[in-house]
C-alpha positions as CSV (number, residue, x, y, z in Angstrom):
1,M,222.5,222.9,39.3
2,I,222.6,222.3,42.6
3,F,220.3,224.7,44.9
4,H,221.1,225.2,49.0
5,N,218.4,223.1,51.0
6,P,217.4,226.2,53.6
7,F,216.0,223.8,55.9
8,S,219.1,221.9,55.8
9,S,220.1,221.1,59.8
10,K,223.7,220.6,58.6
11,K,225.6,223.5,59.4
12,E,228.2,225.0,57.1
13,P,231.7,224.9,58.2
14,K,233.3,228.2,59.9
15,T,236.1,230.1,57.8
16,P,239.3,230.7,60.8
17,Q,239.4,234.5,60.5
18,E,242.7,235.3,61.6
19,T,246.3,233.0,61.3
20,I,248.7,232.5,63.9
21,Q,252.2,231.3,63.2
22,V,253.3,228.8,66.1
23,D,256.5,227.0,66.2
24,N,256.6,223.3,65.7
25,R,257.8,222.6,69.3
26,E,254.2,223.8,70.1
27,K,252.4,220.7,69.2
28,N,253.0,218.7,72.4
29,S,250.5,221.6,74.0
30,L,247.2,221.7,73.6
31,V,247.4,225.5,73.3
32,P,247.4,225.0,69.5
33,S,244.5,222.6,69.2
34,L,242.2,225.1,71.5
35,L,242.6,228.1,68.8
36,V,241.4,225.9,66.2
37,E,238.8,225.9,68.4
38,H,238.4,229.5,68.4
39,N,238.1,229.9,64.6
40,I,241.9,230.6,64.0
41,Q,243.3,228.9,61.1
42,L,247.3,227.6,62.2
43,K,250.8,227.6,60.4
44,W,253.0,226.0,61.6
45,E,256.9,226.7,61.1
46,Q,260.3,226.8,63.1
47,L,260.3,229.6,64.2
48,P,263.8,231.7,64.9
49,I,262.8,233.0,67.5
50,G,259.0,233.1,70.3
51,D,256.4,230.5,70.1
52,Y,253.8,232.0,68.5
53,I,253.6,235.2,66.5
54,I,250.8,237.0,65.9
55,K,250.1,240.2,63.3
56,G,254.1,240.4,64.2
57,I,253.9,240.5,67.4
58,V,256.3,237.7,69.0
59,I,254.9,236.0,71.8
60,E,257.2,233.5,73.9
61,R,255.3,230.9,76.0
62,K,256.8,229.6,79.3
63,T,255.1,226.8,82.0
64,W,255.8,227.7,85.7
65,N,258.4,225.1,85.6
66,D,259.8,225.8,82.8
67,L,260.4,229.4,82.7
68,Q,262.0,228.7,86.6
69,S,264.7,226.3,84.8
70,S,265.3,229.1,81.9
71,I,266.5,231.7,84.8
72,I,268.5,229.0,86.8
73,N,270.6,227.7,83.2
74,K,270.0,232.0,82.3
75,R,268.9,230.9,78.7
76,I,265.9,232.7,79.1
77,F,267.9,235.9,79.2
78,S,269.3,235.7,76.1
79,Q,265.7,234.8,74.6
80,L,264.7,238.0,75.3
81,T,267.2,239.8,74.1
82,N,266.6,238.3,71.2
83,L,262.6,239.0,71.1
84,P,262.0,242.6,69.5
85,K,261.2,245.3,71.2
86,E,257.7,246.8,71.5
87,Q,256.3,244.0,69.3
88,S,256.7,241.2,72.0
89,L,255.4,239.8,75.1
90,L,256.3,236.7,77.3
91,I,253.4,234.5,78.8
92,I,253.7,232.5,81.8
93,E,251.6,229.6,81.9
94,G,250.1,227.7,85.2
95,T,251.7,227.5,88.8
96,G,253.5,225.0,91.0
97,E,256.1,224.3,93.1
98,A,258.8,227.1,93.5
99,I,261.9,226.1,93.2
100,L,263.2,229.7,93.0
101,K,263.2,232.2,96.0
102,P,260.1,234.9,95.5
103,E,263.0,237.5,95.6
104,A,264.2,235.9,92.4
105,L,261.5,235.6,90.6
106,Q,260.1,239.1,91.6
107,G,263.4,240.0,90.2
108,F,262.7,238.5,87.1
109,L,260.1,240.4,86.1
110,L,261.1,243.4,87.3
111,S,264.4,243.1,84.8
112,C,261.7,241.4,81.9
113,A,259.7,245.0,82.5
114,L,262.5,246.9,83.2
115,T,265.7,245.5,81.4
116,F,264.0,244.0,78.5
117,K,261.4,246.6,78.0
118,I,259.1,242.9,77.2
119,P,255.7,242.7,78.9
120,Y,254.2,239.6,80.3
121,V,251.2,238.0,81.2
122,L,250.4,235.5,83.3
123,T,247.5,233.2,82.8
124,K,246.0,230.1,84.7
125,N,246.0,227.1,82.3
126,E,246.9,226.9,79.0
127,Q,242.9,227.3,78.2
128,E,243.0,231.3,79.2
129,T,246.7,231.2,77.3
130,A,244.5,230.7,74.7
131,H,242.1,233.2,75.5
132,Y,244.7,235.9,75.5
133,L,246.5,234.8,72.2
134,T,243.4,234.7,70.2
135,R,241.9,238.1,71.4
136,L,245.6,239.8,70.5
137,A,244.7,237.9,66.9
138,L,241.1,239.1,66.9
139,R,242.4,242.7,67.7
140,K,242.4,245.5,65.3
141,P,246.1,246.3,63.9
142,S,245.4,250.3,65.4
143,S,245.6,248.8,68.9
144,L,247.8,246.1,68.8
145,S,250.6,248.3,70.7
146,L,251.8,246.1,73.8
147,Q,253.4,249.2,75.9
148,P,251.9,251.4,78.0
149,P,251.9,255.6,77.2
150,K,255.4,256.4,77.6
151,P,255.8,259.7,80.5
152,K,256.2,262.7,79.6
153,S,257.9,265.1,82.5
154,F,260.8,263.5,84.4
155,Q,258.5,263.1,87.2
156,E,256.0,261.1,85.4
157,Q,259.5,259.1,84.4
158,Q,260.4,258.7,88.1
159,A,256.8,257.4,89.2
160,F,256.7,254.8,86.2
161,I,259.6,252.8,87.6
162,L,258.7,252.6,91.4
163,Q,254.8,251.5,89.8
164,A,257.4,248.5,88.4
165,F,257.9,247.2,92.6
166,P,255.3,244.9,93.8
167,G,252.6,247.0,95.9
168,I,253.7,250.7,94.9
169,G,251.1,252.2,93.1
170,P,250.5,255.9,91.4
171,K,249.8,257.1,94.4
172,T,252.4,255.9,96.9
173,A,255.0,256.6,94.3
174,D,253.7,260.1,94.2
175,K,253.5,260.2,97.7
176,L,257.5,259.0,97.9
177,L,258.4,261.3,95.0
178,A,257.3,264.1,97.2
179,H,258.9,263.5,100.2
180,F,262.4,261.6,99.1
181,H,262.6,263.6,95.9
182,T,264.8,261.0,93.6
183,L,264.8,257.5,93.2
184,Q,268.3,257.2,94.8
185,T,266.8,259.1,97.2
186,I,264.7,256.4,97.9
187,F,266.4,253.2,96.9
188,E,269.1,254.1,99.5
189,A,266.1,255.1,102.7
190,S,266.2,252.7,105.2
191,E,263.3,250.8,106.5
192,E,262.5,253.1,109.2
193,Q,262.2,256.4,106.7
194,L,260.1,253.8,104.2
195,L,257.6,252.2,106.7
196,P,255.3,255.5,106.8
197,F,254.8,254.9,103.4
198,L,255.2,251.0,102.5
199,G,254.1,249.9,105.6
200,K,254.1,246.1,105.7
201,K,255.7,246.3,101.7
202,T,259.0,248.1,103.5
203,K,261.3,244.8,103.8
204,A,260.3,243.4,100.3
205,F,260.7,246.4,98.6
206,K,264.1,246.6,100.4
207,Q,265.1,242.7,99.1
208,L,264.0,243.5,95.7
209,L,266.9,246.8,95.7
210,Q,269.5,244.3,97.6
211,N,269.3,241.3,95.6
212,D,271.5,240.7,92.3
213,S,269.0,238.4,90.4
């Protein structure tokens, strides 16, 4: 018979609490090893879509340079199309040299949120990415919805669309709609007409509307 020694200094290894499916191509990343340190069990697979799957949620991870390259060759758009709506997340990791113009990157982020309906998270590095994935893995199933509450009224839907633009919060969106009444009128307004509401952000707002990317 074996007895446990309560005075032993040797700690029993922790049993991993959650399991994350990881694509084999992520073996070159530091993220998986960090997840193991967070007491997460990994299941390596050749995933058809995404880099990680956590409780049915598909996560596509892009480094800053990889994201820009995939926008240029348009690979990212086919990847976003294949991701399941309302059960996906795009993680954009790190920083670096800007290959694309800011307007092109902003246009992509707007398309990601509004056209593809895929939420995205910006992380500083692999450590922060691992923290996000760990938190997602440890959340209860009832709280795993990645989509914000759907706007109910028509005006709430209009305000929701406006708030997707950088620098436009709930108050600014309400003021714009109260003055211009429709999204089309706002989008067609001149910089002079928008200046009292958007201030220094007016020019950037108009550039986003005029940029095709």
